[in-house]
Each structure stands twice: as structure tokens, then as C-alpha cells.
C-alpha positions as CSV (number, residue, x, y, z in Angstrom):
1,M,-0.4,-0.2,0.1
2,S,1.0,3.4,-0.5
3,T,1.8,5.6,2.5
4,D,3.0,9.1,3.3
5,T,6.3,8.9,3.8
6,G,6.9,12.6,4.9
7,A,7.5,12.6,8.6
8,S,11.2,11.8,10.1
9,A,12.2,9.9,12.5
10,E,13.9,12.9,14.2
11,A,10.5,14.7,14.6
12,E,9.3,12.9,17.6
13,A,11.0,14.8,19.9
14,R,9.3,18.1,18.6
15,T,7.1,18.5,21.1
16,A,7.1,22.2,21.7
17,G,7.5,25.2,19.2
18,A,5.7,22.8,16.3
19,P,5.1,24.4,13.1
20,E,0.9,24.5,13.6
21,V,-1.0,22.6,10.9
22,P,-2.2,25.2,8.5
23,E,-6.2,25.5,8.7
24,V,-7.8,24.0,5.6
25,P,-11.0,26.0,4.5
26,G,-12.1,23.1,2.4
27,T,-12.6,20.3,5.2
28,A,-16.0,20.5,7.2
29,G,-15.7,22.0,11.4
30,A,-12.6,23.5,11.5
31,S,-13.5,25.9,13.6
32,G,-15.5,23.6,15.8
33,A,-12.5,21.3,16.0
34,A,-10.7,24.0,18.2
35,G,-12.9,24.2,20.7
36,A,-11.3,21.3,21.8
37,S,-8.4,21.8,22.4
38,G,-8.3,23.8,26.3
39,A,-9.7,20.3,27.7
40,A,-7.7,17.5,29.2
41,G,-8.8,14.2,30.1
42,A,-13.2,14.0,30.2
43,S,-13.7,17.3,29.8
44,G,-11.3,17.3,26.5
45,A,-13.6,14.4,25.6
46,A,-16.7,16.3,26.3
47,G,-15.3,19.4,24.4
48,A,-14.5,17.5,21.4
49,S,-17.6,15.3,21.3
50,G,-19.6,18.5,20.9
51,A,-17.6,19.8,18.1
52,A,-17.9,16.5,15.9
53,G,-20.8,15.3,17.0
54,A,-22.6,18.0,14.2
55,E,-24.6,16.6,11.2
56,D,-25.0,18.7,8.0
57,E,-27.5,17.9,5.2
58,A,-25.5,15.4,3.7
59,G,-26.6,13.1,6.5
60,P,-24.4,11.7,9.5
61,E,-20.7,12.4,9.4
62,S,-18.2,10.1,8.7
63,G,-15.6,8.5,10.8
64,A,-12.9,10.3,8.7
65,A,-14.9,13.6,8.8
66,R,-15.1,13.5,12.7
67,L,-11.4,12.5,13.4
68,Q,-10.5,15.5,10.6
69,Q,-12.8,18.0,12.8
70,L,-11.0,16.9,16.0
71,F,-7.7,16.9,14.8
72,E,-7.7,20.5,13.3
73,G,-7.1,23.8,15.0
74,H,-4.3,22.0,17.1
75,R,-0.5,22.1,16.7
76,L,1.1,18.9,15.6
77,T,4.3,17.8,14.7
78,P,5.0,16.5,11.9
79,T,5.1,12.9,13.5
80,Q,1.6,13.7,15.1
81,R,0.4,14.7,11.9
82,R,1.5,11.4,10.6
83,I,-0.4,10.0,13.3
84,A,-3.4,11.9,12.6
85,H,-3.6,10.8,8.4
86,C,-3.2,7.3,9.8
87,M,-6.3,7.4,11.5
88,V,-7.8,9.3,9.2
89,R,-7.4,6.4,6.8
90,R,-8.3,3.8,9.3
91,A,-11.5,5.6,10.9
92,A,-13.1,2.8,11.1
93,D,-10.5,0.9,13.0
94,A,-9.5,3.8,15.2
95,P,-11.6,3.4,18.0
96,F,-10.3,0.1,18.8
97,L,-6.6,0.1,18.3
98,S,-4.5,-0.3,21.0
99,S,-1.4,2.6,21.5
100,V,1.3,-0.1,19.9
101,E,-1.3,-1.2,16.9
102,L,-1.7,2.3,15.9
103,A,2.1,3.1,16.2
104,E,2.8,0.6,14.1
105,L,0.3,1.9,11.6
106,A,2.1,5.0,11.3
107,G,5.6,4.0,11.8
108,V,6.1,5.8,14.6
109,S,6.9,4.7,18.8
110,Q,4.6,4.3,21.3
111,P,5.6,7.3,23.0
112,S,4.3,9.6,20.1
113,V,1.2,8.0,20.3
114,T,1.1,9.3,23.9
115,R,2.1,12.3,23.2
116,F,0.0,13.0,20.3
117,A,-3.2,12.2,22.1
118,V,-2.1,15.1,24.9
119,A,-1.7,17.4,22.3
120,L,-5.1,16.6,21.4
121,G,-6.2,17.6,24.7
122,F,-6.7,14.3,26.6
123,D,-4.7,13.2,29.5
124,G,-3.6,10.3,27.6
125,Y,-4.0,7.6,25.2
126,P,-6.9,5.6,26.8
127,A,-8.8,8.8,27.1
128,L,-8.8,9.5,23.1
129,R,-9.7,6.0,22.5
130,R,-12.7,6.3,24.8
131,H,-13.9,9.2,23.1
132,L,-13.4,8.1,19.6
133,R,-15.6,4.8,20.6
134,E,-18.0,7.8,21.9
135,V,-18.4,9.0,18.6
136,A,-17.5,6.0,16.6
137,P,-19.7,5.4,13.3
138,A,-22.3,2.9,13.1
139,E,-21.6,-1.0,12.8
140,R,-21.5,-2.4,9.7
141,G,-24.7,-4.5,8.4
142,A,-24.2,-8.4,8.3
143,G,-24.3,-8.4,5.0
144,E,-21.1,-6.6,4.6
145,D,-18.7,-8.8,6.3
146,S,-19.0,-11.2,3.5
147,Y,-17.5,-8.9,1.1
148,N,-14.6,-9.8,-0.3
149,E,-11.2,-7.4,-1.3
150,Y,-12.8,-6.3,-4.2
151,Q,-16.7,-5.5,-3.0
152,Q,-14.5,-4.0,0.3
153,A,-12.1,-1.9,-2.0
154,V,-15.6,-0.8,-3.8
155,Q,-17.1,0.4,-0.1
156,S,-14.3,2.2,0.9
157,E,-14.9,4.5,-1.9
158,I,-18.7,4.7,-1.8
159,D,-17.2,6.2,2.0
160,N,-14.9,8.2,0.5
161,L,-17.4,9.9,-1.8
162,R,-19.8,10.3,1.3
163,H,-17.4,12.2,3.1
164,L,-16.6,14.0,0.1
165,A,-20.1,15.0,0.0
166,S,-20.4,16.2,3.5
167,L,-17.2,18.5,2.9
168,L,-19.1,20.0,0.4
169,A,-22.0,20.7,2.2
170,D,-20.3,23.9,2.4
171,P,-19.7,25.3,-1.0
172,A,-18.0,28.0,0.3
173,P,-14.3,27.1,-0.6
174,V,-15.3,25.2,-4.0
175,V,-16.9,28.6,-5.3
176,R,-13.7,30.0,-3.8
177,A,-11.3,28.3,-5.7
178,G,-13.5,27.9,-9.2
179,R,-12.6,32.1,-8.8
180,L,-9.6,31.5,-8.4
181,L,-8.9,29.3,-11.3
182,A,-11.2,31.6,-13.9
183,E,-9.2,34.7,-13.3
184,S,-5.5,33.3,-13.5
185,R,-5.1,33.7,-17.4
186,P,-2.9,31.0,-18.3
187,L,-4.0,28.6,-15.7
188,P,-1.4,26.2,-14.7
189,V,-2.3,23.3,-13.2
190,L,0.3,20.8,-11.6
191,G,0.1,16.9,-11.1
192,L,3.4,14.7,-11.2
193,R,3.3,10.7,-11.2
194,A,-0.1,9.3,-9.5
195,A,-1.6,12.7,-9.8
196,S,-0.8,13.3,-13.4
197,A,-3.7,11.4,-14.5
198,Q,-5.9,13.9,-11.9
199,A,-4.4,16.7,-13.7
200,G,-4.5,15.7,-17.0
201,G,-8.4,15.0,-16.8
202,F,-9.0,18.4,-15.7
203,A,-6.6,20.2,-18.1
204,Y,-8.7,18.3,-20.8
205,F,-11.7,19.6,-19.8
206,A,-10.7,22.4,-18.7
207,R,-9.7,23.8,-22.5
208,K,-13.1,23.8,-23.7
209,V,-13.7,26.5,-21.2
210,H,-10.9,28.3,-20.1
211,P,-8.8,30.1,-22.8
212,D,-5.2,29.1,-21.8
213,V,-4.9,26.0,-19.3
214,R,-1.5,24.8,-18.9
215,L,-0.6,21.2,-18.0
216,L,2.4,20.8,-15.8
217,D,3.2,17.0,-15.5
218,E,7.4,17.2,-15.9
219,G,9.3,17.8,-12.5
220,G,12.8,18.4,-12.0
221,T,14.3,21.9,-12.9
222,M,11.7,21.8,-16.0
223,L,8.6,22.5,-13.6
224,A,10.3,25.6,-12.5
225,D,10.7,27.0,-15.9
226,R,7.4,26.2,-17.1
227,V,5.9,28.3,-13.8
228,D,7.6,30.5,-14.3
229,A,6.7,31.0,-17.9
230,A,3.1,31.2,-16.6
231,V,4.0,34.0,-14.6
232,R,5.1,36.1,-17.1
233,A,2.2,35.4,-19.1
234,G,0.1,36.6,-15.9
235,A,-0.7,33.5,-14.5
236,T,-2.2,34.4,-10.8
237,A,-3.4,31.0,-9.6
238,L,-1.7,27.2,-9.6
239,L,-3.8,24.1,-9.4
240,C,-2.1,20.9,-8.0
241,F,-3.4,17.7,-7.6
242,A,-1.9,15.9,-4.8
243,L,-2.0,12.0,-4.4
244,P,0.6,9.7,-2.4
245,R,3.0,9.1,-2.6
246,H,3.6,12.6,-2.4
247,P,6.9,13.3,-4.8
248,R,9.4,15.6,-3.4
249,E,9.4,17.5,-6.1
250,V,5.8,18.5,-5.7
251,V,6.5,19.9,-2.4
252,E,9.2,21.7,-3.7
253,G,7.3,23.2,-6.9
254,L,4.5,24.4,-4.9
255,E,6.9,26.1,-2.6
256,Y,8.2,27.7,-5.7
257,A,4.9,28.8,-7.3
258,R,3.8,30.9,-4.1
259,S,7.0,32.2,-3.9
260,V,6.5,33.9,-7.4
261,G,3.6,35.2,-6.0
262,L,0.9,32.3,-7.3
263,T,-1.8,31.3,-5.2
264,V,-1.8,27.6,-5.2
265,V,-5.2,25.7,-5.1
266,T,-4.5,22.0,-4.1
267,V,-6.7,19.3,-4.4
268,A,-5.0,16.6,-1.4
269,D,-6.2,13.3,0.0
270,S,-5.7,14.7,3.3
271,A,-5.5,18.0,5.6
272,F,-2.7,16.4,6.9
273,A,-0.7,15.9,3.7
274,P,2.8,17.0,2.8
275,V,1.5,19.8,0.7
276,A,-0.3,21.5,3.1
277,R,2.0,24.1,4.4
278,H,2.8,25.2,0.8
279,S,-0.9,25.6,-0.3
280,D,-3.2,28.9,0.4
281,L,-6.8,26.3,-0.4
282,L,-6.4,22.7,-0.1
283,L,-9.5,20.8,-0.9
284,P,-9.1,17.1,0.8
285,A,-10.3,14.1,-1.2
286,A,-9.3,10.4,0.4
287,V,-7.9,8.0,-1.8
288,G,-8.8,4.4,-1.2
289,T,-6.0,2.0,0.1
290,G,-8.0,-0.9,-0.1
291,L,-5.9,-2.4,-3.0
292,A,-2.3,-2.9,-4.3
293,F,-2.3,0.6,-5.9
294,D,-4.4,3.5,-4.5
295,T,-8.1,4.2,-5.6
296,A,-9.0,7.9,-6.6
297,C,-12.4,8.2,-6.7
298,A,-12.5,11.1,-4.9
299,P,-10.3,13.5,-6.1
300,M,-11.5,12.7,-9.4
301,L,-14.7,13.7,-8.6
302,L,-13.2,17.2,-6.8
303,G,-12.0,17.8,-9.6
304,R,-15.2,17.3,-11.9
305,V,-17.1,20.1,-9.1
306,L,-14.3,22.4,-9.5
307,L,-14.8,22.0,-13.4
308,E,-18.7,22.9,-12.8
309,A,-17.3,26.1,-10.3
310,M,-15.0,27.4,-12.5
311,C,-17.8,27.0,-15.5
312,D,-19.9,29.3,-13.0
313,A,-17.3,31.8,-13.0
314,L,-16.7,32.1,-16.4
315,P,-19.1,34.7,-18.3
316,D,-18.5,33.0,-22.1
317,A,-18.3,29.1,-20.6
318,Q,-22.0,28.1,-22.0
319,A,-20.8,29.6,-25.4
320,R,-17.8,28.0,-26.0
321,L,-19.3,24.7,-25.3
322,E,-21.4,25.2,-28.0
323,E,-18.6,26.1,-30.3
324,F,-17.0,23.3,-29.7
325,D,-19.7,21.1,-29.9
326,A,-20.8,22.8,-33.3
327,K,-17.0,22.1,-34.7
328,A,-17.2,18.6,-33.4
329,A,-20.0,17.9,-35.3
330,A,-19.0,19.8,-38.1
331,R,-16.0,17.3,-38.2
332,G,-17.7,14.5,-37.5
333,L,-15.6,13.8,-34.4
334,F,-17.5,11.4,-32.5
335,A,-18.4,8.1,-33.5
336,E,-22.2,9.0,-31.4
């Protein structure tokens, strides 16, 4: 399975003065989760429960959504963010894992798990686990236990899409992102390695409505050159698709893009991904990890949602689509 390998062993010793996890406007409940940070023990669990217990129009929040609400707004070290990321990915199992099991899954030490729980405002890991069990999602139906591994992978993706639907109950971050992308002329779209398909798909459709879309699918020194060229041509924003395992050159590329004045909009698998600190607006969409290679239905769908928001912000988008359809028909472009 692909994993986030961005945290270093030295980071386990950092328990104070760590960089703050950036607020992610695309994640629901960030402000509510912050209210749990000042509590400890039972009172901390009660405060966090109030932040994570709300339900929106999309229905009950998923276990992953509740966990993200609990974690956001806290000052977490890189190692602690690694633990948080692991728990979000294993949301159904998280309330029942021992500190040793969680440490093994996250690839950290057991004391790091204890420090992580304290950083969230609990007396220790047992208090955190008790809280997670109180807000755990409903147990699986009887029929789900008989799913084979392929069906389980599909069910996991369905859960990811439900989580995305709950986040989109607040459309403001996506609307803002669509406006930023529409206003950038040209619009660079970055995606390397596993994320190249997501970036390429977005760029293919975006070119039908946006006058100048530039796909950035090469890393190395060429990436900085193409970012510079986009800035010289008038670009004001960059869209990035970032998926596990996160290439170092994507992180470095986003850092460079911001240094030359671009506003970075990122679709990533988690609010705790390594690209978070180099993004002005991060929109999370979880990936599936049940197969040998990650599945990315939610990031793909979020990309299409961003396309819709961008079209809404482009006054001539409909006219461009109609023009394309007329030319496609005249050329006999499609078989049907």
C-alpha cells in the first residue's frame, strides 16, 4: 500500500514549538474542532464530542470526517500529523486500536502516540480512545462481513465519496477556488506521478471553457521554468493535484510557485498531506487504500466539481462549449 513517508524520525522529539497545521478551508468543522484543544481528560473528550457530533444536510458525518474535525486547529508535529493521517485513513478501526497497534500502523514509536493524545487535550491515549468509541460510526450491516476484497475496496470508495459529500455541504471553498482558477490567465495545472491522471483529466476538460490552460506534468528543473513562463504570461493561480506517495518535487514546486506570487489551490488526499503548508486553499478528498494501488475516485470527482465552479465563474463558458460542440459535429469528431 502507498503511504505518506514525509515525517522524519527526528520529528518525534518535537513536542513544543512545532509549526502549526494550516487551516484547511475545504474541510468541514475546522473552527468547531479548535474548541476541544483547551480541555484535558474527560472534559477534553466532552468538548471534542460537541465539535464532532454535528450533522449536516448530507447526512451523518463519517468517522473520517469526525476525526478530521478533532485534529484540525491543533499544533501538531510532523510525527503527530503522520499519526492523524493514519487514523483518518483507518477511521473504522481507529476507536479499537491499542497505542502499540496505532504506532505500528503509523510507523512511529508508542510514546509518540501518547504525546499525540496529550496534544489533542486528553490525559492520554486511553482517554482519546474512549472518546473515539463514543462517536464511532454505526457498526457494519451483517451482509458487509461477507464482502470479498474487491467489494470492500468499492465500499471504501463509496465511504470516501460520502465523506466528500459531507465536506461539500459548505460550498464556499469550492466556489472561491473556482473563481481563482477562472481569473488566472493562463491557468497552470500541476500533477506528477500518481496525480498526473487527475491533472490531465482536469486540463482536458478545462481547455474547453478556459482560454489558456497549461498542464505541468514534468518535474525537475523544467517545472520551475514552466511556472516562471506562466507567471510571465499573467498567471495568478495554480491548481495542484497531490496524491500519495507525495513526490518531493511537488512539495518543492508548490513552495516555488508561492514564492513567485501564485495562489496555490490544491486537491489532496488529506488535510495533513505534506503539500498542506504550501497551499493557500486545500480541498481534501480521500483515496482508497484497499488494493495494491490507491484508488482516487473522490479526488477525480472533486476535480469535476472544481470544473463546474470554474465554469460558473467564466461568463463565456457556455458559449465556448456550444462552439466546441458545433465544430465537433462539423468535423464528425465523435462516433455517436
